[in-house]
PDB file of N, CA, C and O in Angstrom:
ATOM      1  N   UNK A   1     193.907 159.372  38.615  1.00  0.00           N
ATOM      2  CA  UNK A   1     192.929 159.743  37.614  1.00  0.00           C
ATOM      3  C   UNK A   1     192.013 160.813  38.202  1.00  0.00           C
ATOM      4  O   UNK A   1     191.570 160.698  39.345  1.00  0.00           O
ATOM      5  N   UNK A   2     191.732 161.851  37.420  1.00  0.00           N
ATOM      6  CA  UNK A   2     190.777 162.866  37.859  1.00  0.00           C
ATOM      7  C   UNK A   2     189.470 162.693  37.074  1.00  0.00           C
ATOM      8  O   UNK A   2     189.346 161.780  36.258  1.00  0.00           O
ATOM      9  N   UNK A   3     188.509 163.568  37.325  1.00  0.00           N
ATOM     10  CA  UNK A   3     187.198 163.442  36.689  1.00  0.00           C
ATOM     11  C   UNK A   3     187.260 163.542  35.166  1.00  0.00           C
ATOM     12  O   UNK A   3     186.529 162.841  34.466  1.00  0.00           O
ATOM     13  N   UNK A   4     188.119 164.400  34.661  1.00  0.00           N
ATOM     14  CA  UNK A   4     188.238 164.570  33.212  1.00  0.00           C
ATOM     15  C   UNK A   4     188.829 163.317  32.566  1.00  0.00           C
ATOM     16  O   UNK A   4     188.371 162.878  31.511  1.00  0.00           O
ATOM     17  N   UNK A   5     189.842 162.751  33.202  1.00  0.00           N
ATOM     18  CA  UNK A   5     190.432 161.515  32.692  1.00  0.00           C
ATOM     19  C   UNK A   5     189.434 160.356  32.781  1.00  0.00           C
ATOM     20  O   UNK A   5     189.402 159.491  31.906  1.00  0.00           O
ATOM     21  N   UNK A   6     188.629 160.345  33.832  1.00  0.00           N
ATOM     22  CA  UNK A   6     187.591 159.321  33.981  1.00  0.00           C
ATOM     23  C   UNK A   6     186.606 159.405  32.823  1.00  0.00           C
ATOM     24  O   UNK A   6     186.226 158.381  32.256  1.00  0.00           O
ATOM     25  N   UNK A   7     186.197 160.595  32.475  1.00  0.00           N
ATOM     26  CA  UNK A   7     185.245 160.792  31.366  1.00  0.00           C
ATOM     27  C   UNK A   7     185.803 160.197  30.083  1.00  0.00           C
ATOM     28  O   UNK A   7     185.087 159.513  29.351  1.00  0.00           O
ATOM     29  N   UNK A   8     187.065 160.452  29.810  1.00  0.00           N
ATOM     30  CA  UNK A   8     187.721 159.930  28.608  1.00  0.00           C
ATOM     31  C   UNK A   8     187.785 158.401  28.672  1.00  0.00           C
ATOM     32  O   UNK A   8     187.519 157.731  27.674  1.00  0.00           O
ATOM     33  N   UNK A   9     188.133 157.847  29.829  1.00  0.00           N
ATOM     34  CA  UNK A   9     188.238 156.391  29.983  1.00  0.00           C
ATOM     35  C   UNK A   9     186.884 155.711  29.785  1.00  0.00           C
ATOM     36  O   UNK A   9     186.807 154.660  29.150  1.00  0.00           O
ATOM     37  N   UNK A  10     185.828 156.299  30.318  1.00  0.00           N
ATOM     38  CA  UNK A  10     184.490 155.715  30.159  1.00  0.00           C
ATOM     39  C   UNK A  10     184.042 155.757  28.705  1.00  0.00           C
ATOM     40  O   UNK A  10     183.439 154.807  28.205  1.00  0.00           O
ATOM     41  N   UNK A  11     184.337 156.848  28.040  1.00  0.00           N
ATOM     42  CA  UNK A  11     184.008 156.958  26.621  1.00  0.00           C
ATOM     43  C   UNK A  11     184.771 155.913  25.813  1.00  0.00           C
ATOM     44  O   UNK A  11     184.198 155.254  24.945  1.00  0.00           O
ATOM     45  N   UNK A  12     186.067 155.762  26.097  1.00  0.00           N
ATOM     46  CA  UNK A  12     186.891 154.778  25.389  1.00  0.00           C
ATOM     47  C   UNK A  12     186.406 153.354  25.638  1.00  0.00           C
ATOM     48  O   UNK A  12     186.546 152.488  24.774  1.00  0.00           O
ATOM     49  N   UNK A  13     185.836 153.110  26.818  1.00  0.00           N
ATOM     50  CA  UNK A  13     185.325 151.781  27.167  1.00  0.00           C
ATOM     51  C   UNK A  13     183.941 151.530  26.569  1.00  0.00           C
ATOM     52  O   UNK A  13     183.407 150.426  26.676  1.00  0.00           O
ATOM     53  N   UNK A  14     183.362 152.556  25.940  1.00  0.00           N
ATOM     54  CA  UNK A  14     182.059 152.401  25.310  1.00  0.00           C
ATOM     55  C   UNK A  14     180.874 152.474  26.253  1.00  0.00           C
ATOM     56  O   UNK A  14     179.788 151.997  25.925  1.00  0.00           O
ATOM     57  N   UNK A  15     181.073 153.065  27.419  1.00  0.00           N
ATOM     58  CA  UNK A  15     179.972 153.209  28.377  1.00  0.00           C
ATOM     59  C   UNK A  15     179.028 154.297  27.860  1.00  0.00           C
ATOM     60  O   UNK A  15     179.469 155.416  27.598  1.00  0.00           O
ATOM     61  N   UNK A  16     177.738 153.988  27.708  1.00  0.00           N
ATOM     62  CA  UNK A  16     176.782 154.984  27.204  1.00  0.00           C
ATOM     63  C   UNK A  16     176.701 156.228  28.103  1.00  0.00           C
ATOM     64  O   UNK A  16     176.746 156.125  29.328  1.00  0.00           O
ATOM     65  N   UNK A  17     176.583 157.388  27.479  1.00  0.00           N
ATOM     66  CA  UNK A  17     176.558 158.664  28.203  1.00  0.00           C
ATOM     67  C   UNK A  17     175.442 158.782  29.234  1.00  0.00           C
ATOM     68  O   UNK A  17     175.594 159.504  30.219  1.00  0.00           O
ATOM     69  N   UNK A  18     174.337 158.096  29.031  1.00  0.00           N
ATOM     70  CA  UNK A  18     173.226 158.241  29.972  1.00  0.00           C
ATOM     71  C   UNK A  18     173.318 157.281  31.162  1.00  0.00           C
ATOM     72  O   UNK A  18     172.392 157.203  31.970  1.00  0.00           O
ATOM     73  N   UNK A  19     174.429 156.552  31.271  1.00  0.00           N
ATOM     74  CA  UNK A  19     174.613 155.607  32.391  1.00  0.00           C
ATOM     75  C   UNK A  19     175.326 156.225  33.585  1.00  0.00           C
ATOM     76  O   UNK A  19     175.399 155.606  34.647  1.00  0.00           O
ATOM     77  N   UNK A  20     175.856 157.445  33.426  1.00  0.00           N
ATOM     78  CA  UNK A  20     176.645 158.028  34.513  1.00  0.00           C
ATOM     79  C   UNK A  20     176.577 159.550  34.497  1.00  0.00           C
ATOM     80  O   UNK A  20     176.233 160.178  33.495  1.00  0.00           O
ATOM     81  N   UNK A  21     176.921 160.113  35.652  1.00  0.00           N
ATOM     82  CA  UNK A  21     177.028 161.566  35.816  1.00  0.00           C
ATOM     83  C   UNK A  21     178.285 161.834  36.623  1.00  0.00           C
ATOM     84  O   UNK A  21     178.494 161.228  37.675  1.00  0.00           O
ATOM     85  N   UNK A  22     179.119 162.734  36.138  1.00  0.00           N
ATOM     86  CA  UNK A  22     180.334 163.133  36.834  1.00  0.00           C
ATOM     87  C   UNK A  22     180.215 164.623  37.101  1.00  0.00           C
ATOM     88  O   UNK A  22     180.209 165.431  36.172  1.00  0.00           O
ATOM     89  N   UNK A  23     180.124 164.978  38.354  1.00  0.00           N
ATOM     90  CA  UNK A  23     179.919 166.371  38.739  1.00  0.00           C
ATOM     91  C   UNK A  23     180.930 167.298  38.068  1.00  0.00           C
ATOM     92  O   UNK A  23     182.142 167.101  38.160  1.00  0.00           O
ATOM     93  N   UNK A  24     180.396 168.315  37.393  1.00  0.00           N
ATOM     94  CA  UNK A  24     181.227 169.337  36.769  1.00  0.00           C
ATOM     95  C   UNK A  24     181.888 168.936  35.465  1.00  0.00           C
ATOM     96  O   UNK A  24     182.556 169.759  34.839  1.00  0.00           O
ATOM     97  N   UNK A  25     181.719 167.686  35.040  1.00  0.00           N
ATOM     98  CA  UNK A  25     182.378 167.212  33.824  1.00  0.00           C
ATOM     99  C   UNK A  25     181.381 166.616  32.832  1.00  0.00           C
ATOM    100  O   UNK A  25     181.425 166.926  31.641  1.00  0.00           O
ATOM    101  N   UNK A  26     180.501 165.775  33.314  1.00  0.00           N
ATOM    102  CA  UNK A  26     179.520 165.120  32.449  1.00  0.00           C
ATOM    103  C   UNK A  26     178.185 165.087  33.183  1.00  0.00           C
ATOM    104  O   UNK A  26     177.974 164.266  34.076  1.00  0.00           O
ATOM    105  N   UNK A  27     177.294 165.984  32.799  1.00  0.00           N
ATOM    106  CA  UNK A  27     175.988 166.119  33.451  1.00  0.00           C
ATOM    107  C   UNK A  27     174.911 166.101  32.369  1.00  0.00           C
ATOM    108  O   UNK A  27     174.498 167.155  31.885  1.00  0.00           O
ATOM    109  N   UNK A  28     174.451 164.891  31.986  1.00  0.00           N
ATOM    110  CA  UNK A  28     173.499 164.761  30.881  1.00  0.00           C
ATOM    111  C   UNK A  28     172.214 165.563  31.083  1.00  0.00           C
ATOM    112  O   UNK A  28     171.672 165.641  32.185  1.00  0.00           O
ATOM    113  N   UNK A  29     171.743 166.158  29.978  1.00  0.00           N
ATOM    114  CA  UNK A  29     170.477 166.898  29.965  1.00  0.00           C
ATOM    115  C   UNK A  29     169.673 166.362  28.792  1.00  0.00           C
ATOM    116  O   UNK A  29     170.171 166.335  27.667  1.00  0.00           O
ATOM    117  N   UNK A  30     168.457 165.942  29.031  1.00  0.00           N
ATOM    118  CA  UNK A  30     167.761 165.892  30.310  1.00  0.00           C
ATOM    119  C   UNK A  30     168.360 164.806  31.214  1.00  0.00           C
ATOM    120  O   UNK A  30     169.034 163.887  30.748  1.00  0.00           O
ATOM    121  N   UNK A  31     168.097 164.937  32.499  1.00  0.00           N
ATOM    122  CA  UNK A  31     168.612 163.977  33.470  1.00  0.00           C
ATOM    123  C   UNK A  31     167.977 162.608  33.233  1.00  0.00           C
ATOM    124  O   UNK A  31     166.752 162.488  33.216  1.00  0.00           O
ATOM    125  N   UNK A  32     168.807 161.572  33.051  1.00  0.00           N
ATOM    126  CA  UNK A  32     168.258 160.229  32.876  1.00  0.00           C
ATOM    127  C   UNK A  32     167.526 159.778  34.154  1.00  0.00           C
ATOM    128  O   UNK A  32     167.788 160.317  35.229  1.00  0.00           O
ATOM    129  N   UNK A  33     166.621 158.809  34.053  1.00  0.00           N
ATOM    130  CA  UNK A  33     165.869 158.359  35.225  1.00  0.00           C
ATOM    131  C   UNK A  33     166.724 157.614  36.243  1.00  0.00           C
ATOM    132  O   UNK A  33     166.405 157.609  37.432  1.00  0.00           O
ATOM    133  N   UNK A  34     167.801 156.989  35.792  1.00  0.00           N
ATOM    134  CA  UNK A  34     168.702 156.307  36.721  1.00  0.00           C
ATOM    135  C   UNK A  34     170.104 156.263  36.123  1.00  0.00           C
ATOM    136  O   UNK A  34     170.267 156.147  34.908  1.00  0.00           O
ATOM    137  N   UNK A  35     171.117 156.356  36.989  1.00  0.00           N
ATOM    138  CA  UNK A  35     172.510 156.364  36.557  1.00  0.00           C
ATOM    139  C   UNK A  35     173.407 156.227  37.782  1.00  0.00           C
ATOM    140  O   UNK A  35     172.957 156.395  38.915  1.00  0.00           O
ATOM    141  N   UNK A  36     174.672 155.922  37.545  1.00  0.00           N
ATOM    142  CA  UNK A  36     175.676 155.938  38.604  1.00  0.00           C
ATOM    143  C   UNK A  36     176.325 157.314  38.580  1.00  0.00           C
ATOM    144  O   UNK A  36     176.412 157.951  37.530  1.00  0.00           O
ATOM    145  N   UNK A  37     176.778 157.766  39.737  1.00  0.00           N
ATOM    146  CA  UNK A  37     177.328 159.118  39.797  1.00  0.00           C
ATOM    147  C   UNK A  37     178.585 159.211  40.648  1.00  0.00           C
ATOM    148  O   UNK A  37     178.896 158.327  41.447  1.00  0.00           O
ATOM    149  N   UNK A  38     179.301 160.323  40.445  1.00  0.00           N
ATOM    150  CA  UNK A  38     180.444 160.713  41.261  1.00  0.00           C
ATOM    151  C   UNK A  38     180.235 162.182  41.586  1.00  0.00           C
ATOM    152  O   UNK A  38     180.012 163.000  40.693  1.00  0.00           O
ATOM    153  N   UNK A  39     180.310 162.513  42.869  1.00  0.00           N
ATOM    154  CA  UNK A  39     180.154 163.916  43.254  1.00  0.00           C
ATOM    155  C   UNK A  39     180.933 164.205  44.536  1.00  0.00           C
ATOM    156  O   UNK A  39     181.202 163.315  45.343  1.00  0.00           O
ATOM    157  N   UNK A  40     181.282 165.475  44.690  1.00  0.00           N
ATOM    158  CA  UNK A  40     181.968 165.932  45.891  1.00  0.00           C
ATOM    159  C   UNK A  40     180.933 166.059  47.003  1.00  0.00           C
ATOM    160  O   UNK A  40     179.822 166.537  46.774  1.00  0.00           O
ATOM    161  N   UNK A  41     181.299 165.634  48.192  1.00  0.00           N
ATOM    162  CA  UNK A  41     180.387 165.708  49.329  1.00  0.00           C
ATOM    163  C   UNK A  41     180.448 167.120  49.910  1.00  0.00           C
ATOM    164  O   UNK A  41     181.507 167.576  50.342  1.00  0.00           O
ATOM    165  N   UNK A  42     179.316 167.797  49.916  1.00  0.00           N
ATOM    166  CA  UNK A  42     179.254 169.156  50.461  1.00  0.00           C
ATOM    167  C   UNK A  42     179.562 169.120  51.957  1.00  0.00           C
ATOM    168  O   UNK A  42     178.963 168.345  52.703  1.00  0.00           O
ATOM    169  N   UNK A  43     180.487 169.953  52.383  1.00  0.00           N
ATOM    170  CA  UNK A  43     180.869 169.985  53.789  1.00  0.00           C
ATOM    171  C   UNK A  43     181.612 168.739  54.226  1.00  0.00           C
ATOM    172  O   UNK A  43     181.707 168.451  55.419  1.00  0.00           O
ATOM    173  N   UNK A  44     182.146 167.993  53.250  1.00  0.00           N
ATOM    174  CA  UNK A  44     182.810 166.728  53.542  1.00  0.00           C
ATOM    175  C   UNK A  44     184.319 166.822  53.628  1.00  0.00           C
ATOM    176  O   UNK A  44     185.000 165.797  53.619  1.00  0.00           O
ATOM    177  N   UNK A  45     184.859 168.033  53.710  1.00  0.00           N
ATOM    178  CA  UNK A  45     186.301 168.181  53.851  1.00  0.00           C
ATOM    179  C   UNK A  45     187.098 167.631  52.678  1.00  0.00           C
ATOM    180  O   UNK A  45     188.203 167.122  52.864  1.00  0.00           O
ATOM    181  N   UNK A  46     186.555 167.726  51.485  1.00  0.00           N
ATOM    182  CA  UNK A  46     187.260 167.237  50.304  1.00  0.00           C
ATOM    183  C   UNK A  46     186.920 165.803  49.938  1.00  0.00           C
ATOM    184  O   UNK A  46     187.502 165.252  49.003  1.00  0.00           O
ATOM    185  N   UNK A  47     185.993 165.191  50.655  1.00  0.00           N
ATOM    186  CA  UNK A  47     185.605 163.807  50.366  1.00  0.00           C
ATOM    187  C   UNK A  47     184.686 163.739  49.145  1.00  0.00           C
ATOM    188  O   UNK A  47     184.026 164.715  48.790  1.00  0.00           O
ATOM    189  N   UNK A  48     184.659 162.582  48.520  1.00  0.00           N
ATOM    190  CA  UNK A  48     183.858 162.317  47.334  1.00  0.00           C
ATOM    191  C   UNK A  48     182.998 161.094  47.573  1.00  0.00           C
ATOM    192  O   UNK A  48     183.318 160.256  48.415  1.00  0.00           O
ATOM    193  N   UNK A  49     181.901 160.992  46.828  1.00  0.00           N
ATOM    194  CA  UNK A  49     181.091 159.784  46.921  1.00  0.00           C
ATOM    195  C   UNK A  49     180.719 159.289  45.540  1.00  0.00           C
ATOM    196  O   UNK A  49     180.586 160.066  44.594  1.00  0.00           O
ATOM    197  N   UNK A  50     180.555 157.987  45.445  1.00  0.00           N
ATOM    198  CA  UNK A  50     179.990 157.355  44.271  1.00  0.00           C
ATOM    199  C   UNK A  50     178.673 156.741  44.711  1.00  0.00           C
ATOM    200  O   UNK A  50     178.502 156.366  45.871  1.00  0.00           O
ATOM    201  N   UNK A  51     177.752 156.645  43.774  1.00  0.00           N
ATOM    202  CA  UNK A  51     176.465 156.091  44.148  1.00  0.00           C
ATOM    203  C   UNK A  51     175.573 155.881  42.956  1.00  0.00           C
ATOM    204  O   UNK A  51     175.997 155.989  41.805  1.00  0.00           O
ATOM    205  N   UNK A  52     174.324 155.577  43.255  1.00  0.00           N
ATOM    206  CA  UNK A  52     173.312 155.345  42.234  1.00  0.00           C
ATOM    207  C   UNK A  52     172.177 156.338  42.421  1.00  0.00           C
ATOM    208  O   UNK A  52     171.757 156.606  43.546  1.00  0.00           O
ATOM    209  N   UNK A  53     171.688 156.875  41.329  1.00  0.00           N
ATOM    210  CA  UNK A  53     170.543 157.780  41.323  1.00  0.00           C
ATOM    211  C   UNK A  53     169.402 157.012  40.686  1.00  0.00           C
ATOM    212  O   UNK A  53     169.516 156.516  39.566  1.00  0.00           O
ATOM    213  N   UNK A  54     168.313 156.923  41.408  1.00  0.00           N
ATOM    214  CA  UNK A  54     167.161 156.200  40.896  1.00  0.00           C
ATOM    215  C   UNK A  54     165.892 156.814  41.446  1.00  0.00           C
ATOM    216  O   UNK A  54     165.770 157.055  42.647  1.00  0.00           O
ATOM    217  N   UNK A  55     164.939 157.067  40.544  1.00  0.00           N
ATOM    218  CA  UNK A  55     163.647 157.630  40.930  1.00  0.00           C
ATOM    219  C   UNK A  55     163.782 158.917  41.746  1.00  0.00           C
ATOM    220  O   UNK A  55     163.047 159.136  42.709  1.00  0.00           O
ATOM    221  N   UNK A  56     164.726 159.757  41.350  1.00  0.00           N
ATOM    222  CA  UNK A  56     164.897 161.053  41.989  1.00  0.00           C
ATOM    223  C   UNK A  56     165.648 161.050  43.300  1.00  0.00           C
ATOM    224  O   UNK A  56     165.671 162.065  43.996  1.00  0.00           O
ATOM    225  N   UNK A  57     166.267 159.927  43.658  1.00  0.00           N
ATOM    226  CA  UNK A  57     166.963 159.822  44.941  1.00  0.00           C
ATOM    227  C   UNK A  57     168.415 159.397  44.716  1.00  0.00           C
ATOM    228  O   UNK A  57     168.684 158.438  43.994  1.00  0.00           O
ATOM    229  N   UNK A  58     169.350 160.125  45.345  1.00  0.00           N
ATOM    230  CA  UNK A  58     170.760 159.743  45.329  1.00  0.00           C
ATOM    231  C   UNK A  58     170.989 158.732  46.450  1.00  0.00           C
ATOM    232  O   UNK A  58     170.673 159.005  47.608  1.00  0.00           O
ATOM    233  N   UNK A  59     171.531 157.576  46.112  1.00  0.00           N
ATOM    234  CA  UNK A  59     171.853 156.532  47.093  1.00  0.00           C
ATOM    235  C   UNK A  59     173.360 156.301  47.076  1.00  0.00           C
ATOM    236  O   UNK A  59     173.871 155.644  46.169  1.00  0.00           O
ATOM    237  N   UNK A  60     174.084 156.834  48.070  1.00  0.00           N
ATOM    238  CA  UNK A  60     175.535 156.641  48.096  1.00  0.00           C
ATOM    239  C   UNK A  60     175.905 155.154  48.186  1.00  0.00           C
ATOM    240  O   UNK A  60     175.271 154.382  48.905  1.00  0.00           O
ATOM    241  N   UNK A  61     176.940 154.781  47.444  1.00  0.00           N
ATOM    242  CA  UNK A  61     177.483 153.426  47.494  1.00  0.00           C
ATOM    243  C   UNK A  61     178.735 153.430  48.348  1.00  0.00           C
ATOM    244  O   UNK A  61     178.917 152.556  49.196  1.00  0.00           O
ATOM    245  N   UNK A  62     179.606 154.419  48.127  1.00  0.00           N
ATOM    246  CA  UNK A  62     180.832 154.504  48.911  1.00  0.00           C
ATOM    247  C   UNK A  62     181.335 155.941  48.987  1.00  0.00           C
ATOM    248  O   UNK A  62     181.034 156.781  48.139  1.00  0.00           O
ATOM    249  N   UNK A  63     182.106 156.185  50.029  1.00  0.00           N
ATOM    250  CA  UNK A  63     182.712 157.497  50.290  1.00  0.00           C
ATOM    251  C   UNK A  63     184.219 157.343  50.124  1.00  0.00           C
ATOM    252  O   UNK A  63     184.795 156.318  50.489  1.00  0.00           O
ATOM    253  N   UNK A  64     184.855 158.386  49.562  1.00  0.00           N
ATOM    254  CA  UNK A  64     186.277 158.319  49.252  1.00  0.00           C
ATOM    255  C   UNK A  64     186.988 159.582  49.747  1.00  0.00           C
ATOM    256  O   UNK A  64     186.434 160.680  49.707  1.00  0.00           O
ATOM    257  N   UNK A  65     188.207 159.402  50.206  1.00  0.00           N
ATOM    258  CA  UNK A  65     188.986 160.535  50.709  1.00  0.00           C
ATOM    259  C   UNK A  65     189.498 161.427  49.585  1.00  0.00           C
ATOM    260  O   UNK A  65     189.773 162.606  49.804  1.00  0.00           O
ATOM    261  N   UNK A  66     189.628 160.871  48.384  1.00  0.00           N
ATOM    262  CA  UNK A  66     190.173 161.663  47.281  1.00  0.00           C
ATOM    263  C   UNK A  66     189.360 161.482  46.004  1.00  0.00           C
ATOM    264  O   UNK A  66     188.626 160.507  45.843  1.00  0.00           O
ATOM    265  N   UNK A  67     189.509 162.433  45.116  1.00  0.00           N
ATOM    266  CA  UNK A  67     188.873 162.365  43.803  1.00  0.00           C
ATOM    267  C   UNK A  67     189.374 161.147  43.040  1.00  0.00           C
ATOM    268  O   UNK A  67     188.590 160.463  42.382  1.00  0.00           O
ATOM    269  N   UNK A  68     190.671 160.869  43.119  1.00  0.00           N
ATOM    270  CA  UNK A  68     191.250 159.732  42.397  1.00  0.00           C
ATOM    271  C   UNK A  68     190.624 158.411  42.836  1.00  0.00           C
ATOM    272  O   UNK A  68     190.319 157.562  41.998  1.00  0.00           O
ATOM    273  N   UNK A  69     190.432 158.229  44.140  1.00  0.00           N
ATOM    274  CA  UNK A  69     189.808 156.995  44.646  1.00  0.00           C
ATOM    275  C   UNK A  69     188.380 156.864  44.139  1.00  0.00           C
ATOM    276  O   UNK A  69     187.954 155.783  43.733  1.00  0.00           O
ATOM    277  N   UNK A  70     187.644 157.969  44.165  1.00  0.00           N
ATOM    278  CA  UNK A  70     186.250 157.957  43.711  1.00  0.00           C
ATOM    279  C   UNK A  70     186.176 157.656  42.213  1.00  0.00           C
ATOM    280  O   UNK A  70     185.305 156.902  41.778  1.00  0.00           O
ATOM    281  N   UNK A  71     187.069 158.230  41.433  1.00  0.00           N
ATOM    282  CA  UNK A  71     187.093 157.976  39.994  1.00  0.00           C
ATOM    283  C   UNK A  71     187.385 156.506  39.711  1.00  0.00           C
ATOM    284  O   UNK A  71     186.745 155.899  38.853  1.00  0.00           O
ATOM    285  N   UNK A  72     188.345 155.937  40.426  1.00  0.00           N
ATOM    286  CA  UNK A  72     188.683 154.524  40.229  1.00  0.00           C
ATOM    287  C   UNK A  72     187.478 153.639  40.548  1.00  0.00           C
ATOM    288  O   UNK A  72     187.224 152.660  39.845  1.00  0.00           O
ATOM    289  N   UNK A  73     186.741 153.977  41.597  1.00  0.00           N
ATOM    290  CA  UNK A  73     185.565 153.202  41.979  1.00  0.00           C
ATOM    291  C   UNK A  73     184.479 153.281  40.898  1.00  0.00           C
ATOM    292  O   UNK A  73     183.908 152.257  40.522  1.00  0.00           O
ATOM    293  N   UNK A  74     184.195 154.474  40.405  1.00  0.00           N
ATOM    294  CA  UNK A  74     183.155 154.604  39.380  1.00  0.00           C
ATOM    295  C   UNK A  74     183.569 153.873  38.105  1.00  0.00           C
ATOM    296  O   UNK A  74     182.733 153.244  37.455  1.00  0.00           O
ATOM    297  N   UNK A  75     184.822 153.948  37.750  1.00  0.00           N
ATOM    298  CA  UNK A  75     185.308 153.222  36.577  1.00  0.00           C
ATOM    299  C   UNK A  75     185.088 151.722  36.750  1.00  0.00           C
ATOM    300  O   UNK A  75     184.635 151.051  35.823  1.00  0.00           O
ATOM    301  N   UNK A  76     185.404 151.196  37.927  1.00  0.00           N
ATOM    302  CA  UNK A  76     185.179 149.770  38.188  1.00  0.00           C
ATOM    303  C   UNK A  76     183.693 149.416  38.096  1.00  0.00           C
ATOM    304  O   UNK A  76     183.324 148.406  37.496  1.00  0.00           O
ATOM    305  N   UNK A  77     182.851 150.249  38.692  1.00  0.00           N
ATOM    306  CA  UNK A  77     181.416 149.970  38.694  1.00  0.00           C
ATOM    307  C   UNK A  77     180.832 149.943  37.278  1.00  0.00           C
ATOM    308  O   UNK A  77     179.942 149.146  36.981  1.00  0.00           O
ATOM    309  N   UNK A  78     181.330 150.803  36.426  1.00  0.00           N
ATOM    310  CA  UNK A  78     180.769 150.925  35.075  1.00  0.00           C
ATOM    311  C   UNK A  78     181.403 150.030  34.031  1.00  0.00           C
ATOM    312  O   UNK A  78     180.849 149.866  32.944  1.00  0.00           O
ATOM    313  N   UNK A  79     182.561 149.442  34.338  1.00  0.00           N
ATOM    314  CA  UNK A  79     183.241 148.639  33.320  1.00  0.00           C
ATOM    315  C   UNK A  79     183.442 147.189  33.719  1.00  0.00           C
ATOM    316  O   UNK A  79     183.966 146.402  32.932  1.00  0.00           O
ATOM    317  N   UNK A  80     183.036 146.820  34.926  1.00  0.00           N
ATOM    318  CA  UNK A  80     183.221 145.410  35.318  1.00  0.00           C
ATOM    319  C   UNK A  80     182.257 144.529  34.524  1.00  0.00           C
ATOM    320  O   UNK A  80     181.143 144.939  34.198  1.00  0.00           O
ATOM    321  N   UNK A  81     182.705 143.326  34.226  1.00  0.00           N
ATOM    322  CA  UNK A  81     181.819 142.406  33.471  1.00  0.00           C
ATOM    323  C   UNK A  81     180.573 142.060  34.286  1.00  0.00           C
ATOM    324  O   UNK A  81     180.630 141.956  35.511  1.00  0.00           O
ATOM    325  N   UNK A  82     179.465 141.886  33.601  1.00  0.00           N
ATOM    326  CA  UNK A  82     178.197 141.533  34.262  1.00  0.00           C
ATOM    327  C   UNK A  82     178.159 140.061  34.597  1.00  0.00           C
ATOM    328  O   UNK A  82     177.173 139.580  35.155  1.00  0.00           O
TER     329      UNK A  82
END
């Protein structure tokens, strides 16, 4: 799964748009106060991270070697039962 497919899957699952940000694919404006995110790690050799943004601070949850792994993680975080 890539970022574009993740966006479609989250929409199909009914996840509200202001609950997540996917770099280059879904970047809500204005920026919500808190959300889960997926982004490429700058200088990370192609690595990706998922995390939580809260009060203006990005807090990484996990690092992934591939976009597909990061997408799968964000999908799990946003669709798992509470």
